[in-house]
N, C-alpha and C positions, 0 to 999 in steps of 0.2 A: 620538610626539606628532603633532599635525596639522601642516599645511603652509601657510605664507604665502610667496609669491614676490614680490619687489619689484624692479623694473627702473627705473633712472633714467638719463636723458640730459640734455644741456643744455636740451632743449626739452620733455621729456615724462617723466611717471611712470606706470608701469603696475603695479598690484598685483592679484595673483590669489590667491584663497583658496578652500579647500574649506569645507564646512558641518559638518565633523565636530568634535566637542567632547569634552573629557575630564572625568571625575568624579574626586573626590579618591581613590577606591579604585582608579583606573587604568582603569576601563571607559570606553567611548566610545559616542557616539550622534550622530545628525545633527540639527542645529538646524532648527527649523521655518522660519526665515527666513534670516538672514545673520549673519556675524560681522565685517563691515566697517562702518566709519563714515566718512562724508564730512564733514569739519570745515571750516566757513567756505567751502565750495565750492572750497577751495584745497588741501586735504590729504586723503589717504586713510589710514585707520588700521586696522590689522589686529592680531589677537592669536592666540596659540596657548597652549593650557593650559586652566586651569579654566573650565568652562562657567558656573558660578554663583559669585558672589564674596561671599556672605553666609553666616552660620552655618546659617540655615534652608535654604540651597540653593534659593532662589526668585528671587534677583536675577540676571538675565542679565548676564554680564560685558560684552557688547557694549552693552547699554543703559546700564550703569554708565559705560562709556567716553563715550558720547554725553552723558549728564547731567553728567559731570565737565568735559568739554571745552567745552561750549556757552557757558560763562561767560567764556572766555578768547579774546582776539583775536590774540595774538601766538604765534608758534611756540615761543619759549623759555618763555613763561609756561605754555602748555599742557603742554609736556613736563615741566617742573618739577612742575606740579600732579599729573600722572599718577604720577610717581615717588613723590611724597610720600604721596598718598592711597592708592596701591596698597599701600604698606608698611603703612599703618594697616588697610586692609581685610583683607589676608592675616593680619595679627597678631590679628584678631578670630576667626579660624576655629579650630575645635577641634583638638586634637592626639590622637594615639593611633591605634588600629586604624581603618582606613577613611579616614584623613586623611593618609596618608603622602605623597601627591603633590599639592603645592600650587604647582607651577611655573606661572609666567605670563610670557609674553614678548609685548611690545607693540611694534609698529613703525609709525612715522609718516613719511610722505613726501609732498612737494609743493613748492609755490612760494608766496612772498609777494612783496612789493614789491621785494625785493632781486634778484628775477629769476634766482636760482640755485637748483638743486635742494637742498632741505633734507631730510635723513634722520636720524632718531634711533631708537634701540632702547632700550627699558626692560625689564629682565629681572631675575629673581631666581635664575637658574640658568645653568650653563655646559652647552651642548648636548653637549659631548664628555666630560662628567664625570657621576658618579652624582648622584642627587637630593641636594641639599645638606641638611645638618642644620638650618641656619637659613634658612628660606624667607621670612622677613619682610624681608630686606634686598634692596632693589632698586638696581641700578646703571643709569646712563644712558650710552649710547655714541653719539657722533656718527659717522655713516657717511659716508666721503668716497671719491670715485672714485680708483682706482689710477692713477698717472701713465701716460700713453700709451694709455689705453683710452677709447673713445667712450661707453661705458656702464658702469654699476656694477650689481651684483646683490647681493641679500641674501636668504638663505634663513633663515626663522625657523621652528623646529620640527623636522620630520622631516629627516633627513640625505639628501643626494644623493651618489651615487657620483662619483668624480673624472671618470669618462668622461661622465656626464650633464652635469655642471657645465661641463666644457670644451667638449664638442661642441655642446650645445644652447644654454646661456646665453651662453657667451663668444664663440661663433662664429656660430651661426645667427640668434639673436635680433637682434644688432646689424645683420646684413646685411638682415634682413627690414624693420627699421625705416627703412631707406633706400629701400625700394621703394614703389611705388604701393599704397595701402591696406595698408601694412606694419604699421600698428598692430594691425589685426584679425588678420592672419596671425601676428604675434608673440604676441598673447594666446592664440590657438588653440593655438599650439605649447606655451605654458606650461601650458595646461589639459591637453593631451595628456601632458605630462611628469608632471603631478600624477596623472593616471589610471594612468600606467605605474607610478608609485611605489605607488599604492594596491593594485596586484596583489600586492605582497609585504609591504605594511605596512598592517595593518587599522586603524591610527590615522589614516590619510589617506582622506578620502572622495572620491567621484567627481563629485558635483555641484560646480560652481564658479561663482564670481562674479569678474568683472574690473572694476576701476575705473581710469579713465584721467584724469589731471590734466595738461592742456597748460600750458606756461608762459604762452602768449598765449591769452586767452579772450575771446570776443566778448560774453559776458554772465555775470553772477554767478548761475549756475544749474547744476543737475545734471540731465542729460537721458539719454534712452535711445531707441534705435531699435527700435520694436516690429514692424518689417517683416522683420528679419533679425538674426542674431547678429553684430553689428558694433560697432566703436568708431570715434570720430573724433578729430581733433586741433583742433577748433574750440572745444569747451567741455568742462568736466568732465562725464563721462558714464560709464555703467555698462552691463554686459551680463551676463545670467545664462545659464550654460551647463548646461542640464538634461542629465543622463546619458542620458535617453531621446530627446534631440533637441530641436530648436528648439520653444519654447513661447511663445505669444502673451502669456502671463502672466509678466512679468519681475519677479523679486524684486530689490528695490533695497537699497542700503546704508542703515543708519541715518543720520540727518542731525543735525548739531549746529552751532550758531552763533547769535550775537546773543541769547543767553539761551534759545533754543529748542532742544529735543531731540525728535526724532521717531523712532519705531520702526515696524517692519512696513510699510515703504514698498513699495508694489506698483504697477507700471504695467501696464495690460492693454489689449489690443485685441481687437475682435470678429473671430474668424477668417474669417467670411463677409464682413466689411466692415472691413478693418484701419484705415480712416480713423476709425472710431468707437472712441475711446480714453478711458480713465479712469485716474485715479490715486487712491491712498488711502494712509492712514497713521494712526498712533496717536500722540497727543501724550504725551510722557514728562514734559516740563518746559517751563514758559513763563517769560518774564522776570518777575522779582519787582519790584514797585514800590519806590521808595526809602522808607526809614522816614520817617514823618511828623514834622516838626520840632515842637518844643514851642512853643506860641504865646507870643509876646512882647508881645502886646497892641497891635501896630502897626496 
């Protein structure tokens, strides 16, 4: 399976994802854009598993996530909605040859007004077990930090060796986050770990996206630095790590919130004049007006 890494501390969430996706027959490919969603500028949402979530295999799972979440304001309501609707979507898919693998794992992490890290995983499979016979049943798990640790880690999808988990995630990432510009260094280390795994696991891609959600944010926005591959702790922000090196064209996460859902978000700067910047996206869903009340003749 593909790989989603999620790190949370009291003050920060970092999520790193590749762009590789799975088909029901087990084959994989790289998405044209991204598989992360930024929800209400407060949560980052990643998934591993099925690339398309409809019987015709045309509906992007990441777009479906954005369209589903955009109508919900609270963490619990959004998580419950994903669990409920994911069961229905998977239940509509065909069975039989070519549809053996319908596994889907979704992880949500971020902060709301409670000012504590909130993390939940919604999944229809056990990563350490064979593909389940019933893939229509989704369970939800709240992820909490182990006592005595300054950070918690969640790996969704591809497995890590015990050495990778202990040496990189448990030791090096927490130390980096305490250093100057530690958030960028930690994200780069997570990307390097992803690429190391991809050498032995064809289900994991080399391109990567990182989304950072600080607890304290100066504005309700999602930003990116188009001058260098870096993250900050001032606002929700993202960075795209192209396998070929830094690119002034930064692929962004899908956006969801307030009834709006956006896909194919791109921020781009002119390499010869980086101050000349532009952003673009595609509207998936817009707020629906309330139903018109029947006239009472008043």
